N, C-alpha and C positions, 0 to 999 in steps of 0.2 A: 504494499500500499504505500502511496506517495506521501511523503510528509513535508510540510511548507519549511522553507528554510527560514533562519531567523530574520533575514532581510524581508521576506514576505510576512512574516508574523508582525514585525515592527511596521510594516506598511498598512496591515490591516487594523492594528491598534490606533495608528495616526488617523486613519479613515473614521475610525469609531469614535475617537475624541473630538474630531471636526464635526461629525454628524450630531453629537450631543454636547456641543461646546457651551451652549447656553445653560443647560442643565448642571453641568459641572461648575461653570463659573458661579452661577446662582447659589448652588449648595455651598461653596467654598465661603462666599460672602456671608451667608447666613451663620455657618458655623464659626469663622473668625469673629464676625460682629458680635454675635449673641453670647457665645461660650468663651471668647477670648477677651476681645477689647472691651465688651459691655457685660461681663459677666456680674459685676457687682449692682448694675442697674437691673438686670434680670432678677436678681435676688429680692430686690426691693419692689419689684412690679406690683402695683395695686390697680385691680379692675375698677374700683369705686372711683379712684382719681381719674383714671382714663375716660370713664363715662361721664364724669363731671366736665372734663375739658370738651368731650363731643357735644355734650348738652349745650354748653357755651357757643360752640361753633354754629349749632343749629339755631339758637336764639338770635345770635347776631345776623345770621342769613335772613331770617324772618324780619328782623328790624330793618334790613336794607331793602325790604320788598322784593326779594328775589322771586318770590312765587308769583309775582304779577305778570312775570313774562308767559306763564302758561296760558292765561285767557288770550293773550295776543296770537300766541302759537295756534291756539284752537280756532280763532277767527281766521287766521291765514290759511290753515289746512282746509277749512270748509270752503273758503274762496277759491282756492286753487282746485279743489275737487269738482266744483261747479263749472269750471272753464274747460274741463277735458272733453275730449272727443273719442268716446269709447266706440268699438265695434258693435258691441251687444251689452246686454244688461250685466252679464257675468264680468265682462272686461271693465265695466264701470265700477263695480265692486273692487275688482283687484286693483285699479288704479287708485281708488279711494284709500284702500288699506296701505298700499305703498307710500301715499303722501302722508298718511296719518303716522306711520312708524318712522319715516324719514324725519318728519317735523319733532316727533319724540326724541328720537336719537340725536338730532342737532341740537335741540334745547338743552337735553341734560348733559351732553357733552361740552358744549360752549360754556354752560353755567358751571361746570365742575372745573373746567380749565381756569375760568376767571376768578372763582371763588378761592381754589386752591393755590393759585400762583401769586394772588395778592395778600392773602391772609397773613402769612409769617413776615414778609418784608414790611407790611404796614404796621404789625404789631413792634417790630424791631425799630422803625421810624419814629413811632409815637411813644416807645418805651413802656407800653402795655405789658410786654413779656417780661420786664424786670420784676413784676409782682408775682409771676409765676415761677421763674427760675430760682428766685430767692426762698421759695417754700420748699418743703421735701418732696417736690414733684421732679421725677427724672426725666431726661431728655426723651427717653424711649416713650414714656406716658405721653409726652406732649405729642411726638410724631403720630402714635397709635391713636390717641384722642381725635386729633385733627383729621385723619383718614377716616375714622368711623363716624365723626360728625358730619363731614361732607357727603359720606355714603348715605347717612340718613336723610340729608337734603336732597341728594339724586333720587332716593327711593320714594320720597314724597312727591317729588316732581313727576315721576314716572306713573305713580298711582293716580295723581290727577289726570294725566294725559291719557293713561289707560282706560279709565272710567269714561272720560269724554269721548274717546275713539270708540269704545264699544257701543255707548249710547247713540252717537251719530251713525254707526254702521248698521245698527238695528233699524233706526229710522229710515235710513237711505235704502236698505234691502227691503223693507216692507212696502215702500213706495214703488220700487222698481218691479217687484213681484206682482204687485196689482197691475201695473202697467203691462207686464208681460202677459198675464192671463188675458187681458183685454186683446192684446195682438194675437196670441194663439187661438182665440176664438174665431178671428177672421182670416187666419192665414191659410192659403191653399194646402190641400193634401199633398200635393207633389212638390211642395217648396223645399229648397235644399236646406233651409234652416230650421224647418219644423222639429226635426229629430232633437237638435240642440235645446230649442225652446221648450219642448216637452219634458226634457230632463232637468232644465233649470226649474220649471214649474213644479216637478214632482219633488226634487231634492232640496230646493231652496238655493237662493244665491249665496248665503252666508253660510258655507259648509266646510267641514274639514274632513280629510280621510287619509287614512294609510294607503300607501301604494307600494308595488312590487314592481321592479325594473330589472333588466338584465343588461349586462355589458357585452353579452355574446351575440352580436349581430353578424350574421354571415349572409353573403349573396350567393345563392345557387340557382340552377336551373330548374331543380324540382327538390322537394323535401328529402332529406337523407334517410336512408333506411339501414337498420342495422346489419352489419356485415357486408354493406355494399360501399363503393367509394362514393365520394361527394361529386355530383355531376355539375360542371360549370359549363358555360356557353362561350363559344369562340366567336370573336368579332364584334363583341358588345362591350369592349372595355374591361372585361373580367381579369383578374389576376389573383393569385394566390401568393401569399406571403410567409415565409418560414424565418422564424426568429433564432438566433444564435446568441449564446452568452458563453464564451469560451472559458473553459476552467483552466488553471495553471497546468495541468497536465496535458490538455488538448494543445495550449500554446507551445509547449515545450516540445510535443511531437510534431507539429507543424515546423518549428524552427530547426529541428534535428533534421526533418526531411528535406528543408531547404538547404542546409549546410552539407548534406550528402548528396544533393541534386537528384533526388528522387521525384518522380512526377506527382503532381497532386491535381486531381480532376474533380469537377462538379458533376455528380450523378443526379439525373431527374428521371424518374420512374412514374408513368401514368399510362392510362389506357383511353381509347377514343372510339367514338362512333361517328361515321361520316353519313351524312343525309344526302340524297341526291338532289343538287340544287334546282330551283325553279329558274324561269328566265329572268325574273327579277333578282335572283340571288346570284345568277351568273354575272349580271351586270355589276353588282356589288363586288364580286370576286375580282372582276377585271379592273374595277376602280381602286381597290386596295392593292393591286399587283399580287394576289395570292398565287403561288405557284400550283399548277394543274398536273393532274396525271395525264399521259397520253394514251389514248385509246388503242387497244389491240386491234389491228386490221382485221384479224380473223373474227373478232367479236363483234364487229360492226355489222355483219350480216350481208346479204346480197344489195342492199341499197342504204344510202345515207340517212333516209329517213327513220329506219330502224335502229340507227345507232344511239346506244345510251348516252345521256348527258355525262360528261366528264366530272370526275369528283376531284375536290381539293385535297392538296397534301398538307395534313396537319403542321402547323408551325407554330413555334413559341419563342419568346425572347426573354433573355435572362438578364436581371440587373442586380447590382449590389448597392446596399445603402447602410451608411453608418447610422446608428440610433441615437446619435448625439447630434451630430451636424449634418447628417444626411448625404454626404458626399464621399464615393468611392469611385476611382478611376476604373472604367470598363473598356477602355479603348484596346486593351490586350485581348480581349476575347474574340474568337473567330467571328467573323461576319458581324461585329458588334453586339454579340450576343443571341443574334437571330440563329434558328436552327430549325430543320425539318425532322419530325419524328419518323422513325423507321417504318416501313410498310409492313403491316400486320393485320390479322383478322380482327374484327370487332370484339370489344370485351377481353382483349389479351393485354397483359402488362407489357409495355416496351420501355426500354432505358435508352437515354443518350448521356454521352459523356464530353465534357468539355474540359479541355486542358487549361489549367489557370497557370499564368506566368508567375515568375517569382515576385515581381513587383506587385501583383494583385495579392498574392499570399500574404506577402509582408504588411500590405495595407490592412488586410483582415486580422493579423495578428495584432497591429498596432491600435485598430479599433476595438478589438475584444468583444464589442456588443454591436452585432450588425444583423442586418435582415436581407435575405435574398428574396427577390421577387420574380416570378414566372408570368408572364403576360401570355395569355391565350388568344391568338391573332386571328385565326382562320375562321371565317364565317361557314355556316352549315356543318360545322364539327362540334361535337360534344366531347368534353375532356372529363375523365374520371380520375380523380385525385385521392389516393389513399391517406392513411395516418402519417406515413413516413415518405413523402414523395421526393425530397431534396436532401441530399447529404454530401459532405465533402469527404472524399476517400483519398488515402495515401496509397500509392502503388509501392508494393513490396519488391524486394530483390529479384523475384521470379517473374515479375510483370503482371502479378495478380493484385486484386483489390486487397489491401491490407486494413489498417486501422480506419474505421469511419468516424468522422467528427459529425455527431448527431446534433440537432437543434437542442435549445435550452429546455430542461425539465420543467414539466408541470407540476402541481401540487401532489399529484400522485407519484411523481418519480419518473414517470414516462415522458418521452420527448413531447413537447407542445405540439398539437396538431395545427396544420397550415391554417392561415386566416384566409378566408374567401372574401374578395373585396370586388369593388368596380369602380368605374371612374366617378370622381365627384363633380357635382354641378353646382347650381345656385343654392340648393337646399339639400345638403347631405349627399349620400351615394344614389346613383340613377338605377331605377328600376325599369326596364324597356319592355314593352308589350308587343310582340310580333303577330302577324296575321296567321301564322302557322301554328300558333300556340306555344312556341319555344321561347317565350319570354323569361327574363330572370324575375328572381323573387328575393325578398328580405326575409330571412328566418330567424326569429328570436327564441332562443332556448331558455326555459324557466326551469329550475331545479328547486325542489324542497320548499315551495311556497305553500304558506298556510292561508287558507281563505275561510271567512266566516260562513254562515248559513245562506249568504245572498239575501236579496230582497224578498218582498212578499210572495213574489211568484217563482222563487227559487232560481233567480238568474244572477249571474255576476257581471260587473261592468268592466270593460276595457276603455281606456282613453287612447285614441289614436291621432296623432299629428302628422300629417303628410304635406309634401310640397308639390306643386304643379311646375314641372320642369320644362316640358316641351310637348307640343302636340297641336292639332288644329284649333281654330277659334270655336268655342263652343259656349253654349249656355253653362251657368255654374252647375246645374242639375245633371249635365251631361258627362262631368268629370267624376270617374267612378273608380273604386279599387275593390279588391276581394280580400277579405281576412279569413284566412283557414286556420282553425284551431284544432291541433291534432293532440289527443291525449295518448302519451307514450306507453301507458299501462293498458288502456283498453283498446287502442288501436283505432278509436273512432274519431272522424273528422266532423267539425261543425263550421259550416261557411257561412259568412255574413258579408252583404253588400254595404259598401261605404261610398257616400256621395261626398265629394270633396268641394265645399263651396268656394274656399279660397286657401293659400298657402298658410300653413301653421294654425289653421282654425282647429279647435278640438272636435273630434268626432267621437261620439259615445256608442260604444258597440256592445250589446247584451247577448250572452250566450248562456246556455243552462250550466248550472253549477257542476254537473257531471263530466263537462268539458275539461274542467281543471281539477277534477277529483284526484287526489293523490299528490298533487303539486309537481307532477312531471309532465310537462307539455310544451309543444312548439306552437307559436304564432307565425304563420307565412303570410306576408303581404305581397300580392301581386296587383298589376293593372288590370283594369276592368273593361278597357276600350282600347281596340287595335289601334297601333301607332302612338300612344300616349306614353310619355316618360313621366314618372313620378320620383320625388326624392325622399329618402328615409334617412334618420339619424339613429343613434344608439338610443336615444330616450324616446323615440317616436310612439313606442308601445308601452303603456302602463296599465297594471292591473290594480284596481281598487279592492284591497282587502278588508277593510272595515271603514265604518263612519265614525268620526270623533267629534268632540266638543270644540267649537270655535273659541269660546272663552277660555278654556284651558290652553289651547293653541296660543291665544293672545297673552295669556299670563306667562307662558314659556319665553315667548320673544321678549317681552318686558323683562324678564329675569335675566336673559343673556345681555340686554342693553344695560341693566343695572350692574352686572358685573364688569362690563366695560367701563362704565363710569367710575368704579371702584379703582380699575387699573389707571384711568386718567387722572383720578385724584392722587394716587401714590406717585406718580411720574412727575405731576406738577408740583407737589409738595417737595419731592427729592430736588427739582430744578430750583425751587424757590429758596432753599437752604443755602445756596452759594451764588445766587444771581440776583439782579433786581427783577422785579415783577415783569417788565415788558420783554426783557431777554428770556426770561423763564418761560412765558408764553410760547414764544417762538421756538425754543428748544424742545418744549412738550410736543408741539406740532411736528416738529422734525423727527422726534423719537416715535411717534405713533405712525408716521407716514413713511419712516425710513426703510422698513423691511419691503414695503410694495415698490418704493422708488428703487432700492438696491436691485430688486428682481428683475424690474423693467429695464434697467441699465444693462443688467447682464444679459437679458435676451436681445437687445439692440446690439450689444458688443459682438455677440456670437454671430449674428445675421451680418454684421459690418465686416467680420474678419472673412467669412466666406464670400461676401460680395467682392471685396478688395482682391481676394485670390483669384476670382472667376473674371473680374472686370479688367485687371491689369495683365491678365494672361501669363502669371508668373510660373516658372518652372516647378516641377514637383518639390525639389528641396526648399526653395525659397518659400513657396506656398505652405509647406509643412511647418517652417518656423513662424510664418505670418499667424497661422492657425494656432500653433502652440503658444504663441504670446497673447493671442486673444483669449485662449482657453485659460491661461494663468490669470489673467486679469478677471475674467468670468468667475473663475474659482475663487479669487480673493474677495470679490464682491459678495459671493454666496457665503463665504466664511464669516464676513462682517454681519450679513443679515441674520445669522443664526444666533446672535447675541442682541437682536431687536425683537420685540414683541410681534407676534403674528396676530395682527388685529383682524385679518380674515376669517380668524375662528369665531368672531362674534357677529357673523353675517347670519341674519335670520329673515331678512325681507323677503327673498326669494320664495322660500318654503311656504310662508303664511300667505304670501300673495297669491300662489297657485293653489292655495287650499289645501296643501300638504301638511300633515301633522309632523311637527318639528320633533325629530328623534332624539331620544336620551343622550346619543353620542355626541349632538351638538352641545348640549349643556355640559357633559363632562368634558369636551374639549375646551370650551370657554374657560371653565372651572381650572383645568390644567394650566392654561396660559396665565390666568389670573394668580394662581399660587406659584407657578414657576417663575414668573417674572415680577408680580407684584411683591412677593415676600422679600427678595434681595433688594428690590428698590426701596422698600420701607425700611430695611436695615441699613442701607447706604444713607437714606435720609436721616436716620438717628445718628450714624457716625459722623455726617457732615455737621449736625447741629451739636453734637456732643463736644466737638473740637472747635466750635466757632464762638468767638468773644460776642456774647449778646447782651452782657450786662456787666457793670463795672465790679 
């Protein structure tokens, strides 16, 4: 068994420390600050004195009429919500929720920054703090008291904003539901919007539900069957992707093969079925320049009229992509990566071999994490792809296939299966419908989904969002798709037609609960009209598993905002211990927005490095140096970002706006950021104040 060298072990330890730099730095600050430099104050700590200081902060904030900002914010959010231009009644409620939560978050954050940044400098300038520090009150109690006090003020503001938000949303949803029922009574039966309107009228506009979604979206020619290859369509932009993550042993094997000049090849294995092309497909084959088989003169018969139509030669194209920057040179591949599949009978596996140049192999070793794409080029051909279609093989001394470099392992330890994809359009990946019924479909795989009893009729609900990519001009009711729900345990399929009124409009699809019984099922989306292209995304299909309380969901979102306000208070107090209040406000904003800024700069730097290399036409060596320099800068920015708070963990607007129940993990993630960053910040505030001269 291969054992890592001390250098590799040290490298892994450094990566671990960098990835958890914030946690280790925070823990060190807390240990040294509380149990080292401040141990005497920890022993004297009194919760009673701390709470008294917090109460003084609350009373002072009330005397400064801070709470008067909430009525202004409420009036503002009502005025803005009345000026919106929603697409329907449900969209009006969603936009109103977004405005109300944005106003609540903005008010509580700005108020916390101003109160916390100005409090301590103002007390020092007015010498009010002299009467506090001369008492038996420790600096630790002062800092904690102010954090708790301003946290109480933030909580009070959020309670007022939350009650106002809930009351206004209830009133607005009641009015919109009344108007919706009036519209529904006069809506034509064949209207494209009637299904959505009926759902809104039945379920209500102010609702919350738990959903299940899958990240496993594959584009196939037909749903996969157990023990069979996955069938993909040629000439429709389809491609399958195989992900590699080289282990140290695999990298060493490839390096040794290069040093000993042993050949290294790419092996592709698949099967195909060729359909006899129609006249229209023959024109398409000619347009794309697909190679065609020459007809055998003896098989043509006595007259040309009886000659069978020539069939296309299956062709594929291979490409390599670094999973970090997306660029690996493929110019050394024969024919630019294009290759014809060997002639064989239908449904028989055939293999192709492509010799890889030392330059390409070295790039793969340097990349470590790369992806091999195989494009399926030929129309009228169906390609069957198995579980392990592509591997990198090292030729041994006898000229036979030796060690195989397989794709990265999945959770079960087996190599990851290929990802079946297609061309991306304006809205996700394109699903094309052909006149011969050979169009592509998006297949969503659900595993282990737990669903309730369904509605009163025993049905469960899917939410489907599709995009209109391409097709003839038609009325909205003419744009259609078909959803096939296949229960993998029972083998039964339940089909439902979907009318697509416009791009990204939610369509509600009801199926019997038995369609999802057992939690093992697939949802296949395909076009319903010949010549129509629709777009699908990873989150285009959602299953509603349960209905929840909107009031509870609103309380969760306000709780997350309250935790964010506590973090803001801690950072503001820390900055105000060694800076004047205007500079403390600016520094607080920089700390809060720092991680997002650094992340954006890192992404721009990576794209800039690739653009410079490509635009200037640099040679491979110089290009590698440029990319390496940009990568080092990006890595440095990423390291810096790890010691800044991850404010994105406090984002809750998107879930509650969509009517999705906020998961408990969102609350736990926000709490972890608050504790992991807030606790060290409070200790730093205490240390800064402990060694600061604030009284004679």
